[in-house]
C-alpha positions, 0 to 999 in steps of 0.5 A: 390749709397747713402747708408741708413742713420743711423738717420733721417736727416733733408735734406732728409725730406726737399727733400722729402717734397718740392721735391727740395732744400729749403734754409732758409733765416734769418731775424732780425725783431728787437725783444727782449726777456722776460728775457732781457727787465726785464719781467722775468729777465735782461741780457738775457741767460749767453751764448747768443750773437745774433751776433754769428749767424746773417748773415751781411745782417740780420739787423732789420733796414732794411725792412723784404722784403729787408732782404729776397731779400739780403738773396736770392741774397746771396744764388743764388750765390751758388744754381740756383733754390730753394725756401726759408723759412723766418727764424725769428731767432734773439731773441724771435720771437713771443715776440710782439702783434699778430697785429705786428706778423701778419704784419711781418709774412705776409710781409715775406709770400708775397715774391714770392719765400718764401713758408713758415716761420721758427719761433724761440722762447721761450716756455714761449712766445707763446700765444694760440692766436698766435698758432691759427694764425699760425695754420690758416697760416698752413691750407692755405698751408704754411710750418710753422716751430715753433722752441722752444729753450729748451737748457736743460731739467734740470731746475737747468741748466736752472736757472743757465744760467739765462734762466728764464723758466723751462722745464715744460713750454716747455712741456706745449708749445709743448702740446699747439702747437701739432696737429695744422699742425705746424711743431714743432722744438727744440734746445738743447746745450750739455755741459752746466755748471754743466751737466755731460754725463748722464745728457745730454743723459737724455735730449734725453730721455725727448725730445723724450716724446715731440710732437717734429718734429725736433731737433738741437743740438750743443756743448756749445761755449763761445762767446765774449760779453756774461756773460758766457765769464766773468764766463769763465774768472773768474771761468773756473772750472764751465765749462767742455769742451769735445775733438771733438772725445769725442763729436762725441761719445756723439752724437752717444750715444745721437742719439741711445736713441733718438726717431727714428721719430724725424728729426735731423737738426744739430749735430754741430754749430761753432760761427764765429772765430772773436766771438769765445772764446773756444773751437775751433774745427775749423770744418764746420757743414757738417765736423762734420756731416760726422764724426757723420755718420762715427762714427754711421757706425763704431759703427753700431749705429742707431737712436732710437735703445736704445729709450725706448719711444713708437713709 
C-alpha cells in the first residue's frame, strides 16, 4: 500500500493527467540565448554548460523527428508502452522568430507518439505573440508546459551569475502566460554564490506568489568549461556548499514554505561525472527523492505547512 505523499509530486500528477506513463524526450533545436549572443550580455550564465544535461542523441544538426525517434528508441528499452513529451531543453527555446518556432514545435507535435511539448526558456524571452500561439496549441488539446528559468528571486544574485534578467521580468512573464491553458513551470538553483539559507527559503515564499504549476529545484554544481569553474578555482571563498544531509534539511524547510498547490518535479540533479567538478554527492535523483521523503516523515513535515500564501 502506497502511503500518502507529504508533497505534491510530479509523477503522480502525470499519472492522473495522462492515465499512464509519459516520458520527456530532449531536443536540441539549435537555439542560443540573449545573454550569449550579445543582445543582453555575452558569455552566458556563469554556471551554464548545456552539455551537462543533453543526452548523446540530442544534437541540433539532427532533424527534430530524428532526435525524437532516437530518444524513443533509448527509452523504449526500459519501458514498453508510453507516450512522450518533446522537451525543447537546450538554451532559450522561444528565442527565435515565431515562424521558426512554429515549424519546430509542429514538427515535434506531428510525431505519432508525442502528446505535447515542454519548452524551456527565459522569462525575458517570451513575446505575447508566442504566448498566443502556444495558447492555440493548448486549445487544440496539446499539453504545453512552458518552463521559465528563475534560478534565483534575488536580483543581486541574478546579476552576479550574469543572468541578465531580473525577478521582476519573471513575475511579468508568468503574469502574461497565466490563464492561457498552459502548464507553467519554474526552475531554481539553491546555493548560488552569496545566498544564505534565509535567502534560499525566501525563494519558496516568492515563488509561491507566482501563478506557477510546477517547480524544479536542485543544488548548485560547478561543471567544467564554465565561468563558475574559473571562479571556483581562483576564488573558492565565493562559494558555500552544503553537506548532503544539510541539503536534505534545507529542501524540507523549503517544501514546508512552498504553497501546497505547486507540483514539485525535482529536488536534485547531478551532472555526469566527466563534467562535474564539485560537489560530488554520487547519488541519483530517485535516491535523493527517497532521502527527502524519509526526512519529511521523520520531521512530520508537509508541503505548505508554513506557507503564508492564501490558497
